[in-house]
MARMARNU-329608 format. One record per residue (C-alpha): residue in three letters; chain; x, y, z. Coordinates in steps of 0.2 Angstrom, whole numbers, plus 5000, padded with zeros to 4 digits. Layout:
! residues N
<ALA A <X Y Z>>
...
END
This chain:
! residues 264
<MET A <4783 4800 4930>>
<THR A <4766 4806 4932>>
<THR A <4758 4825 4932>>
<THR A <4748 4817 4946>>
<ASN A <4764 4817 4956>>
<ALA A <4774 4829 4949>>
<PHE A <4780 4844 4961>>
<LEU A <4788 4853 4946>>
<ASP A <4777 4851 4930>>
<VAL A <4785 4862 4914>>
<ARG A <4775 4858 4899>>
<SER A <4781 4863 4880>>
<VAL A <4789 4881 4886>>
<ALA A <4796 4893 4873>>
<LYS A <4807 4910 4874>>
<ALA A <4816 4917 4862>>
<PHE A <4826 4936 4862>>
<GLY A <4823 4941 4846>>
<GLY A <4827 4930 4833>>
<ASN A <4837 4920 4844>>
<ARG A <4828 4904 4852>>
<VAL A <4834 4902 4870>>
<LEU A <4819 4885 4875>>
<GLU A <4810 4876 4861>>
<ASP A <4796 4866 4869>>
<VAL A <4804 4860 4885>>
<ASN A <4795 4848 4895>>
<VAL A <4801 4845 4913>>
<ARG A <4792 4837 4927>>
<ILE A <4801 4834 4944>>
<ALA A <4794 4824 4958>>
<PRO A <4795 4830 4978>>
<GLY A <4810 4826 4988>>
<GLU A <4820 4825 4969>>
<ILE A <4839 4831 4969>>
<VAL A <4839 4834 4950>>
<GLY A <4854 4844 4942>>
<LEU A <4848 4852 4926>>
<LEU A <4866 4856 4914>>
<GLY A <4870 4857 4898>>
<PRO A <4885 4868 4889>>
<ASN A <4886 4887 4890>>
<GLY A <4871 4896 4879>>
<SER A <4860 4878 4881>>
<GLY A <4847 4888 4889>>
<LYS A <4849 4880 4909>>
<SER A <4845 4900 4916>>
<THR A <4835 4905 4905>>
<LEU A <4822 4888 4909>>
<LEU A <4827 4892 4929>>
<ASN A <4821 4912 4925>>
<VAL A <4805 4908 4918>>
<ILE A <4801 4894 4929>>
<THR A <4804 4907 4944>>
<GLY A <4794 4922 4936>>
<PHE A <4810 4932 4933>>
<THR A <4806 4929 4913>>
<SER A <4789 4924 4905>>
<ALA A <4788 4910 4892>>
<ASP A <4782 4914 4875>>
<SER A <4773 4898 4876>>
<GLY A <4769 4885 4887>>
<THR A <4764 4883 4905>>
<VAL A <4773 4880 4922>>
<HIS A <4764 4869 4939>>
<CYS A <4768 4867 4955>>
<GLU A <4758 4856 4962>>
<GLY A <4743 4856 4952>>
<GLN A <4746 4877 4951>>
<ARG A <4748 4887 4939>>
<ILE A <4761 4899 4942>>
<ASP A <4767 4905 4925>>
<CYS A <4757 4921 4925>>
<LEU A <4763 4924 4941>>
<PRO A <4774 4938 4947>>
<ALA A <4793 4933 4955>>
<HIS A <4783 4935 4972>>
<ARG A <4769 4927 4970>>
<ILE A <4780 4908 4965>>
<VAL A <4790 4912 4982>>
<GLN A <4774 4912 4991>>
<THR A <4767 4894 4981>>
<GLY A <4781 4885 4990>>
<MET A <4798 4887 4979>>
<ALA A <4813 4899 4981>>
<ARG A <4829 4901 4971>>
<THR A <4847 4907 4972>>
<PHE A <4858 4916 4960>>
<GLN A <4873 4914 4952>>
<LEU A <4883 4931 4956>>
<PRO A <4874 4937 4973>>
<SER A <4875 4957 4977>>
<MET A <4877 4959 4995>>
<PRO A <4873 4977 5000>>
<THR A <4888 4986 5007>>
<LYS A <4878 4996 5023>>
<MET A <4870 4978 5031>>
<SER A <4877 4963 5041>>
<VAL A <4877 4945 5035>>
<MET A <4862 4943 5048>>
<GLU A <4854 4961 5043>>
<VAL A <4853 4953 5026>>
<ALA A <4846 4938 5031>>
<MET A <4833 4945 5041>>
<ALA A <4827 4958 5028>>
<ALA A <4824 4942 5017>>
<ALA A <4810 4938 5031>>
<THR A <4798 4951 5022>>
<ALA A <4784 4940 5019>>
<HIS A <4771 4949 5032>>
<HIS A <4780 4964 5035>>
<GLY A <4792 4970 5025>>
<VAL A <4809 4973 5025>>
<TRP A <4809 4988 5039>>
<GLY A <4795 4981 5049>>
<THR A <4806 4964 5051>>
<LEU A <4824 4974 5054>>
<LEU A <4816 4986 5064>>
<GLY A <4802 4976 5075>>
<THR A <4785 4990 5069>>
<THR A <4770 4988 5074>>
<GLY A <4763 4973 5068>>
<ALA A <4780 4965 5065>>
<ARG A <4787 4964 5086>>
<ALA A <4776 4950 5088>>
<THR A <4786 4937 5072>>
<GLU A <4802 4946 5074>>
<LYS A <4810 4936 5088>>
<ALA A <4804 4920 5077>>
<ALA A <4812 4926 5062>>
<ARG A <4826 4932 5071>>
<ASP A <4828 4916 5077>>
<LYS A <4826 4906 5061>>
<ALA A <4839 4917 5054>>
<GLU A <4851 4910 5069>>
<HIS A <4845 4894 5066>>
<LEU A <4850 4893 5050>>
<LEU A <4867 4906 5047>>
<LYS A <4875 4890 5059>>
<GLU A <4867 4876 5046>>
<LEU A <4878 4883 5032>>
<LEU A <4891 4888 5044>>
<LEU A <4891 4907 5042>>
<THR A <4890 4911 5063>>
<PRO A <4907 4915 5063>>
<VAL A <4904 4930 5051>>
<ARG A <4885 4936 5056>>
<ASP A <4891 4952 5060>>
<LEU A <4902 4955 5046>>
<PRO A <4899 4969 5031>>
<ALA A <4890 4955 5018>>
<SER A <4901 4963 5006>>
<ALA A <4915 4959 5014>>
<ILE A <4915 4941 5014>>
<SER A <4921 4929 5004>>
<GLY A <4912 4922 4984>>
<GLY A <4907 4904 4993>>
<GLN A <4902 4911 5010>>
<LYS A <4889 4923 4999>>
<LYS A <4883 4908 4988>>
<LEU A <4879 4901 5008>>
<LEU A <4870 4918 5013>>
<GLY A <4858 4918 4996>>
<ILE A <4854 4901 5002>>
<VAL A <4850 4906 5019>>
<CYS A <4839 4920 5012>>
<ALA A <4830 4908 5000>>
<LEU A <4825 4899 5014>>
<MET A <4819 4911 5025>>
<ALA A <4804 4911 5012>>
<GLU A <4801 4892 5021>>
<PRO A <4802 4885 5002>>
<ARG A <4798 4866 4997>>
<MET A <4808 4869 4983>>
<LEU A <4825 4878 4981>>
<LEU A <4833 4881 4962>>
<LEU A <4848 4884 4965>>
<ASP A <4861 4893 4950>>
<GLU A <4878 4886 4950>>
<PRO A <4879 4887 4971>>
<THR A <4899 4881 4970>>
<ALA A <4905 4891 4954>>
<GLY A <4921 4901 4960>>
<VAL A <4919 4891 4978>>
<HIS A <4934 4880 4987>>
<PRO A <4933 4863 4986>>
<ASN A <4932 4864 5007>>
<LEU A <4918 4876 5002>>
<ARG A <4910 4861 4992>>
<ARG A <4909 4849 5001>>
<ASP A <4900 4860 5015>>
<ILE A <4887 4865 5003>>
<VAL A <4884 4847 4997>>
<ALA A <4881 4844 5012>>
<ALA A <4870 4856 5018>>
<LEU A <4859 4853 5004>>
<GLN A <4860 4834 5009>>
<ARG A <4854 4840 5027>>
<LEU A <4838 4848 5019>>
<ASN A <4835 4835 5006>>
<ALA A <4833 4824 5019>>
<GLN A <4820 4835 5028>>
<GLY A <4807 4836 5014>>
<MET A <4817 4850 5002>>
<THR A <4815 4846 4983>>
<LEU A <4830 4853 4976>>
<VAL A <4834 4858 4955>>
<ILE A <4853 4863 4952>>
<VAL A <4861 4870 4938>>
<GLU A <4877 4867 4940>>
<HIS A <4894 4865 4929>>
<ASP A <4905 4854 4944>>
<MET A <4900 4835 4938>>
<HIS A <4907 4830 4955>>
<PHE A <4897 4841 4964>>
<ILE A <4882 4833 4953>>
<ARG A <4888 4815 4957>>
<ASP A <4888 4817 4976>>
<LEU A <4872 4827 4977>>
<CYS A <4860 4824 4962>>
<THR A <4848 4809 4959>>
<ARG A <4843 4813 4943>>
<CYS A <4850 4825 4928>>
<VAL A <4840 4835 4915>>
<VAL A <4852 4838 4901>>
<LEU A <4848 4853 4887>>
<ASP A <4855 4858 4873>>
<ARG A <4851 4872 4859>>
<GLY A <4833 4873 4871>>
<GLN A <4831 4855 4872>>
<ILE A <4830 4842 4882>>
<VAL A <4843 4830 4876>>
<ALA A <4843 4817 4891>>
<SER A <4834 4812 4907>>
<CYS A <4846 4800 4917>>
<ARG A <4854 4797 4932>>
<PRO A <4875 4805 4934>>
<ASP A <4880 4791 4933>>
<GLU A <4873 4787 4917>>
<LEU A <4879 4803 4910>>
<ALA A <4898 4798 4902>>
<SER A <4890 4784 4890>>
<ASN A <4875 4796 4885>>
<GLU A <4877 4797 4866>>
<ARG A <4866 4813 4867>>
<VAL A <4875 4818 4881>>
<LEU A <4890 4818 4873>>
<GLN A <4885 4826 4859>>
<ALA A <4877 4840 4865>>
<TYR A <4896 4844 4874>>
<LEU A <4906 4839 4863>>
<GLY A <4898 4846 4847>>
<THR A <4897 4833 4836>>
<ALA A <4883 4833 4824>>
<GLY A <4871 4842 4836>>
<ALA A <4861 4831 4853>>
<LYS A <4846 4823 4844>>
<PRO A <4829 4829 4857>>
<LEU A <4821 4817 4870>>
<GLU A <4803 4813 4863>>
<ALA A <4797 4811 4882>>
<THR A <4807 4817 4901>>
<THR A <4805 4801 4912>>
<SER A <4814 4800 4929>>
END
C-alpha cells in the first residue's frame, strides 16, 4: 500500500510514559474502505496508539496523517473535523440525559451542546436535521426502544452502541473503535457486526481494537498485531493462527521480532 492512497498514515510513532516505552517506531497505513483489526496482548500499546491517532495522547516522535494532512499536532476536536471519530472502551453516560439527548448532544460542531438540545438562536435551522440524524442512527443501531430512557440505565452493550451513535453524529469517514464487544452479550455482538458491515458498505473505513477473535474473523479484512509497542504482523484474519510472530506475541515464546515493513 502506498502513502498516496492511505486514508490514515502513521509514521515512526514512539511514545513512552516515564521509563516505560509503550510504542516504538510504529508504522501503519490504512486505505479507504478497509476494516482493520488492531490486535495484541494486554499492554502491547493498542489503546495508546489509538489515543495518539485521535489526539488524546501526544507522540514523543513520529507523525500521523489523515488523507495527506498531518494531524498529530492538532487537538482531539480538530481531528474529528478532519473526518475521524472514535469510541471508548468504557463509555461513561450522564445520569440525567436520555439516550436521545446524548445522541443530540454529540451534534455540537456548529452550535454547541445547549444550542443543539434547546434550539437557541442560530441553531434552530439545523436542530431538526440533527434530530432526524439521531433518530436514524438510533434506529440503525437498534436503540429506538430505549431512546427515552436515561443513558446511564441502559445495558453495557447498548452503551457501546450509543457510543458508536455519538461518534457517527460527527459524520466521520473513519471510525476507530476501542473494544466494542467487551462485556457484550453474544446476540448483541452479532448486531454490532451487522451494523459495522452496513457502515463499511456505505464507505466507512474502520479500525477496531478487539480481543474477540470471532468478531475479528467475521468483520475485519486485515489485522495489524502489536507486541511490546512494535508492529509484528500485518495479515488476513485467517492467517493469524499460522503466523509465527503472532504466536510468539501471544504465547510469549522468546518475544516476537518487529515487522520490517507494514503491508496490506
